Each structure stands twice: as C-alpha cells, then as structure tokens.
C-alpha positions in Angstrom: -93.3 44.0 -54.8 -95.4 42.0 -57.3 -92.5 39.7 -58.0 -91.9 39.2 -54.2 -95.5 38.3 -53.7 -95.5 35.8 -56.6 -92.3 34.2 -55.3 -93.7 33.9 -51.8 -96.9 32.3 -53.1 -94.9 29.8 -55.1 -92.9 29.0 -51.9 -96.1 28.3 -50.1 -97.0 25.3 -52.4 -94.3 22.9 -51.2 -94.9 24.0 -47.6 -98.6 23.2 -48.0 -97.9 19.9 -49.6 -95.4 18.8 -47.0 -97.6 19.9 -44.1 -100.7 18.2 -45.3 -98.9 15.0 -46.2 -97.3 14.9 -42.7 -100.7 15.4 -41.0 -102.3 12.9 -43.4 -99.6 10.2 -42.5 -99.9 10.9 -38.8 -103.7 10.6 -38.7 -103.8 7.3 -40.7 -101.0 5.9 -38.6 -103.2 6.1 -35.5 -104.2 2.7 -34.1 -107.7 1.4 -34.3 -110.3 1.0 -37.0 -112.5 3.9 -38.3 -115.5 1.6 -38.4 -115.4 0.9 -34.6 -118.5 2.2 -32.9 -120.4 2.9 -36.1 -122.8 0.0 -35.6 -123.6 0.6 -32.0 -122.3 -1.9 -29.4 -122.3 -4.7 -31.9 -119.4 -5.1 -34.3 -120.0 -4.1 -37.9 -120.6 -6.8 -40.4 -117.8 -7.7 -42.8 -119.8 -6.5 -45.7 -120.4 -3.1 -44.1 -116.7 -2.8 -43.2 -115.6 -3.6 -46.8 -118.1 -1.2 -48.3 -117.0 1.6 -45.9 -113.3 1.1 -46.6 -114.0 1.0 -50.4 -116.1 4.2 -50.3 -113.3 6.1 -48.4 -110.4 4.6 -50.3 -109.0 3.1 -47.1 -107.8 0.0 -48.9 -105.4 2.0 -51.1 -101.8 2.7 -50.1 -101.2 5.9 -48.1 -99.6 7.7 -51.1 -102.6 6.9 -53.3 -105.1 8.1 -50.7 -103.1 11.3 -50.4 -102.9 11.8 -54.1 -106.7 11.4 -54.5 -107.3 13.8 -51.7 -105.0 16.5 -53.2 -106.6 16.0 -56.6 -110.0 16.9 -55.0 -108.4 19.7 -53.0 -107.0 21.3 -56.2 -110.6 21.5 -57.5 -111.7 23.2 -54.3 -113.3 20.0 -52.9 -112.4 19.2 -49.3 -114.1 15.8 -49.5 -116.6 14.1 -47.2 -116.0 12.9 -43.6 -116.7 9.4 -42.5 -120.4 10.3 -41.9 -120.8 11.3 -45.6 -121.1 15.0 -44.7 -119.2 17.5 -46.9 -116.3 18.8 -44.8 -116.6 22.3 -46.3 -120.1 22.5 -45.0 -119.0 21.5 -41.5 -116.0 23.8 -41.4 -117.6 26.9 -42.8 -119.6 27.7 -39.6 -116.9 26.4 -37.3 -114.1 28.4 -38.9 -116.2 31.6 -38.7 -116.7 31.2 -35.0 -113.0 30.3 -34.3 -111.8 33.2 -36.5 -114.0 35.6 -34.5 -112.6 34.1 -31.3 -109.0 34.4 -32.4 -109.6 38.0 -33.7 -110.9 39.0 -30.3 -107.9 37.4 -28.6 -105.6 39.3 -30.9 -107.4 42.5 -30.2 -106.9 41.9 -26.4 -103.2 41.2 -27.1 -102.8 44.5 -29.0 -104.8 46.7 -26.6 -103.6 45.3 -23.3 -100.3 43.7 -24.2 -98.9 46.6 -26.3 -100.1 49.3 -23.8 -98.7 47.4 -20.8 -95.4 46.8 -22.7 -95.0 50.4 -23.7 -95.8 51.7 -20.2 -93.3 49.2 -18.7 -90.7 50.1 -21.3 -90.7 53.8 -20.9 -90.9 53.5 -17.1 -88.2 50.8 -16.6 -87.5 50.1 -13.0 -90.6 52.0 -11.8 -93.7 50.7 -10.1 -95.6 50.2 -13.4 -92.7 48.2 -14.8 -92.5 45.9 -11.8 -96.3 45.5 -11.8 -96.4 44.5 -15.5 -93.5 42.0 -15.1 -95.0 40.3 -12.1 -98.5 40.2 -13.6 -97.2 38.7 -16.9 -95.1 36.1 -15.0 -98.2 35.0 -13.1 -100.3 34.8 -16.3 -97.6 32.7 -18.0 -97.3 30.4 -15.0 -101.1 29.6 -14.7 -102.5 27.0 -17.2 -105.1 28.4 -19.6 -107.8 26.0 -18.4 -107.4 27.3 -14.8 -107.7 30.9 -16.0 -110.7 29.9 -18.1 -112.5 28.0 -15.4 -111.8 30.7 -12.8 -113.0 33.6 -15.0 -116.0 31.6 -16.1 -117.1 31.1 -12.5 -116.3 34.7 -11.3 -117.5 36.7 -14.3 -120.1 34.3 -15.6 -121.7 32.5 -12.6 -120.9 34.8 -9.7 -121.3 38.3 -11.2 -123.2 37.3 -14.4 -121.3 39.9 -16.5 -120.8 37.4 -19.4 -122.5 34.3 -20.6 -121.2 31.1 -19.0 -121.3 29.2 -22.3 -121.6 30.3 -25.9 -124.7 29.7 -28.0 -124.7 27.7 -31.2 -124.4 31.0 -33.1 -122.4 33.1 -30.6 -122.4 36.8 -30.9 -119.3 38.9 -30.4 -120.4 39.6 -26.8 -120.6 35.9 -26.2 -117.0 35.5 -27.3 -115.5 38.4 -25.3 -114.7 36.3 -22.2 -113.5 33.2 -24.2 -111.4 35.5 -26.4 -109.7 37.0 -23.4 -109.0 33.5 -22.0 -107.6 32.4 -25.3 -105.3 35.3 -25.6 -104.3 35.6 -21.9 -101.0 33.8 -22.3 -100.1 35.7 -25.5 -101.1 39.0 -23.8 -98.3 38.4 -21.3 -95.8 37.5 -24.1 -96.7 40.6 -26.1 -96.3 42.9 -23.1 -92.9 41.4 -22.2 -91.7 41.4 -25.9 -92.7 45.0 -26.4 -91.2 46.1 -23.1 -87.8 44.4 -23.9 -87.6 45.8 -27.4 -88.6 49.3 -26.4 -86.0 49.3 -23.6 -83.3 48.3 -26.1 -84.3 50.9 -28.6 -84.4 53.7 -26.1 -80.8 52.9 -25.4 -79.9 53.0 -29.1 -77.7 55.8 -30.6 -80.4 57.0 -33.1 -82.8 57.8 -30.3 -80.2 59.8 -28.3 -79.2 61.6 -31.5 -82.8 62.5 -32.3 -83.3 63.9 -28.8 -80.0 65.8 -29.0 -81.1 67.5 -32.2 -84.1 68.9 -30.5 -86.8 66.2 -30.8 -88.7 65.7 -27.6 -88.4 62.4 -25.8 -92.1 61.6 -26.4 -91.8 62.2 -30.2 -88.5 60.3 -30.3 -90.3 57.3 -28.6 -93.3 57.6 -30.9 -91.6 58.2 -34.2 -88.5 56.0 -33.8 -88.3 53.7 -30.8 -91.9 52.4 -30.9 -91.9 51.7 -34.7 -88.8 49.7 -34.5 -89.9 47.9 -31.4 -93.2 46.9 -33.1 -91.5 44.7 -35.8 -90.8 41.7 -33.5 -94.2 42.1 -31.9 -96.0 42.1 -35.3 -94.1 39.0 -36.2 -95.3 37.3 -33.0 -98.9 38.4 -33.6 -98.9 37.0 -37.1 -97.6 33.6 -36.0 -99.9 33.7 -32.9 -103.0 34.2 -35.0 -102.5 30.8 -36.7 -101.7 29.2 -33.4 -104.8 30.6 -31.8 -107.0 29.1 -34.6 -105.6 25.7 -34.0 -105.0 25.9 -30.3 -108.4 27.1 -29.2 -109.6 23.6 -28.3 -109.3 24.1 -24.5 -111.1 27.4 -24.6 -113.8 25.9 -26.9 -114.3 23.0 -24.5 -114.6 25.2 -21.4 -117.2 27.6 -23.0 -118.9 24.9 -25.1 -118.0 26.6 -28.4 -118.5 24.7 -31.7 -115.2 25.6 -33.3 -112.3 24.2 -35.3 -110.4 22.9 -32.3 -113.3 20.6 -31.2 -113.8 19.5 -34.8 -110.2 18.4 -35.1 -110.3 16.7 -31.7 -113.4 14.7 -32.7 -111.9 13.9 -36.1 -108.8 12.5 -34.4 -110.9 10.5 -31.9 -112.9 9.0 -34.7 -109.8 8.5 -36.9 -111.6 10.6 -39.6 -108.6 11.4 -41.6 -110.2 13.5 -44.3 -111.9 15.8 -41.7 -108.7 16.3 -39.8 -106.5 16.9 -42.8 -109.0 19.3 -44.3 -109.3 21.3 -41.1 -105.5 21.5 -40.7 -105.0 22.3 -44.4 -107.2 25.4 -43.9 -105.1 26.3 -40.8 -101.9 26.0 -42.8 -103.3 28.2 -45.5 -104.4 30.9 -43.1 -101.0 30.8 -41.4 -99.1 31.2 -44.7 -101.3 34.0 -45.9 -101.1 35.9 -42.6 -97.3 35.6 -42.6 -97.1 37.0 -46.1 -99.2 40.0 -45.0 -97.0 40.4 -42.0 -93.9 40.5 -44.2 -95.5 43.1 -46.4 -96.3 45.2 -43.3 -92.6 45.3 -42.4 -92.0 47.9 -45.1 -94.5 50.3 -43.6 -92.9 50.0 -40.2 -89.3 50.2 -41.4 -88.7 52.0 -44.8 -85.3 50.3 -44.9 -87.0 47.0 -45.5 -87.7 46.6 -49.2 -89.3 43.7 -51.1 -88.2 44.9 -54.6 
C-alpha cells in the first residue's frame, strides 16, 4: 500500500507540471495588455507600463516566467496578482466557500442520486423506475442557469425558504440552495449510473448463486450487487468533486457567491496570469489527491482489488 501511494504521488508531479504549464501558456496567449484599464479611462504612461511589466516579469520569455513561478510554488508561495495582493490570501477564503459548496453538492448527489438509482434499479420497469428515468432526463436537458434562476425565484423570492443570495461569509444554510443547483446535473448522472450498474449486477451469476444458496434477495443486493455497483459511482463522484470546484462559476454568479469560479473568471478577464494559474494549480492538486483517495477506497468496496 505504501509503495503504491508513493508511486502515485510521484506520478502526480509530471501531471501537475504539464497542467500548470498548459494553463500558463493559454492565459498568456490571450490578446490584450494587462495594463489596460489600470489608469482609468486614460492610457497608462510608458514609464508605468514598463515598471509594471518589469515587476511581473512580463518582459521575460514564457518559459522563464513559468520557471520563476514554479520556483516560488515549490517554496509554497503562490505569488502576487497584478494588484500586488498575495494570491494565497485571496484564495484562502474563496476556496473555503467553494469547497463547502461542492461538498453540499456531493452530499445531494449521494443522498438523492444514489437512493433514486437504487430504487430504480431494484424496481426496473416499474413506476418508480420510469419516474426516475424521466426526471433525470429532464434535469439533464435543462441548463443549470435555468434551474438556478427558477429555484432562486421560487424558493428564495416567492416562498422565502432560502436566502436569494449568499452573504460575504455564507453559512451552510446559505449554501443549501446553491449546492443543490450546482449538483443538479450530477444528481441525474449518479442516479442513472447507479441504476444501470445495479440492473447489470442483479443479472450476474454471482447474485443468482447467492440467492440459490439461501441468501435473501435483500441481503444479496446489499452485500453483493450494491457494493459492486458503487465502484463506477465512486469514480464519478471523485472526478465530479474536482469538476464542481472549477465549474461552480455559473452557480456563484447566480447567487452572488465569492468563490473560486468568479476569481478565475475575473483573472482571465484581467489577463492576471499568476492569479489564474495559482487558482487552477490548486484545483489540479485537489483533483489528483481526491482521485488517489478514490483509488484507495476501491479496496474497501471490492477485496479483489489490491494495491500491494
């Protein structure tokens, strides 16, 4: 197990370097000048522009800029944005909010998605199965901003069950509705994935064998079919957590949440390369760590999977 974890951590290093360099190159390839708009409506003076570019190493070749950034990153320094604010200070509060938002979305996916998928799978062809399949198809077909705006009006404005927008330091209650909106599409995918896998496993020989040897159908489903059906779902949830962190921008804009998505959007708009690359670097790290934990979890769900 230890050797496997060490090997996976070593494999993360080139992935992290490649991902950060790709984002770094894409951001700095964007058209426009980072100094635009920093002096109001008037163009900045040549002296200011030269000083700004020198302070942020913008006159250096791309590879040199990237090397200097990675050197600071190796020391735990995410650098400063184009407004001379430490990126780590900006990201700390924003990542906490977005992580809470993504965690609530994952919780909804587990509670609603898994339960709906299990009910549909064990009652294939029945009313509950048809209801789940139609409901998830509708959820997949509707854009998230439509779901978000509709629920914001109905549950926030009309019935006043939830806050319309989140505060600067939102509580978990403030993030319940945004979390559901963020996870709405994934809830449908989890339900369909769980239903499909459970139906296939219920047809497998090992389930029929267990039942023929005296195991009740409920225990055969719980002990065998569900555990094997959960493996693809856990894989999806692990990948989805990283996607939710980076893809929360629409939900954050609808509910006025100061999170990572808005920070990345603003950074791209301002061509603030260090801010964008630092935010994405943290997303990549979270994604890699979560996937490692998911791989280790496989062994608990299926004893046949060994990491030795």
